[in-house]
N, C-alpha and C positions, 0 to 999 in steps of 0.2 A: 427508466431503464437505461443502463449504460451498455453500449456495445463496444467490444474490444476490436479495434480496427488495425492497429499497427504495432507489432512487437519487434523491435530491433535488438539484435544482440551485438551491440557495439560497446563503447566505454560504459555508457549507462543505458539501461533498458528504458524505453519510453512506450507509452500507449496513447492513442488518441481516443478520448471518450466522446460519445455522442450523448448529450444530456437530454432530459425530457422535452426541453424546448427546441430540440434539434440543433442547438449550438454545439460546437466542438471545442474541446480543451485538451491541450497536450500536457501529459503528466509524466513524471519520472517515477519508475517503480522503486519504492523504498525497500520493500521486503515482501516475500510470500511466506506466510507463517501458519501454524496450526493453532486452532482454538476449539476445544471440544473434539468432535470427530470430523471436522471439516477443515479445508484450507481456505485462507483468506489472503487478500492482497492489499497493501497500503500504497496509495498513490499520492504524490505531491504535485499540484499544478505548477507548471513552469512559468506562467504569465498571469497577469491580472491581479485583482484584489485578493483572491484566494491564496495566491503565491506569496504576496507580501505579508499576509496574516499568518502564514504557515499552516493553513488549513489542510488537513490530510483526509483523503477519501478512502473509505474502507468498503470492500466488496467481497462477496464469496468468490472463490477462485476454483476453477476446475479446468481440465483439458479434455478435448475429444479424443477418440481413439487414435487419430492421426497427429495428436500433439498440439492442436490449435487451442490457444487459451480461450476460456469463456469466463466472463465476469457477470455476476448476478447481484442485484440490489439485495441488501439485508432489510427485510420488511418487518421483522419482529423486534420490538424494543428490547426484550430480554436477551435475544441473540446478539443484538448490536452492543449491548452493555458488556456481555462476555468478551466479544471481539475487541472492543475499545480497551477493556481492562488488560487483555492479553497483549495488545499493542503497547500500551503504557508500560507494562511490566518489562516487555522486550526493550523499550527505550531506556528504562532505568538500568537494566542489566548492561546495556551497551555503554551508558555513561559511566557505570561502575568499572567496567573493563577498561575504559579509556583512562580513568583516574588511576587505576592500579598500574597500568602500563606507564603512565607519566611518572609515577612514584618510582618504578623500577629504573627508569631512565635517569632519575635524579641521583640514584645511589651510586 
């Protein structure tokens, strides 16, 4: 289970995850997005092997009534597959938008 401990609203938003083995890892928030009828968050570790490999962590995302972020593990394989596909599609769209923008600059 991951616990959200620190959400800074500076240049880039970061969270400190506490992993199952009680180790902590600092992550950059890549995006908060919808898949199905839920919100999810994509996190990129800032240090360590996970960072070097570009491993992205996906969690369910919600907020309490006072606006405190809550992250929950995705336990269901089918749900994870839907979320991973939505994240991949979002990345593909961003890459396409960047390519189109570059072509516009070249003209």
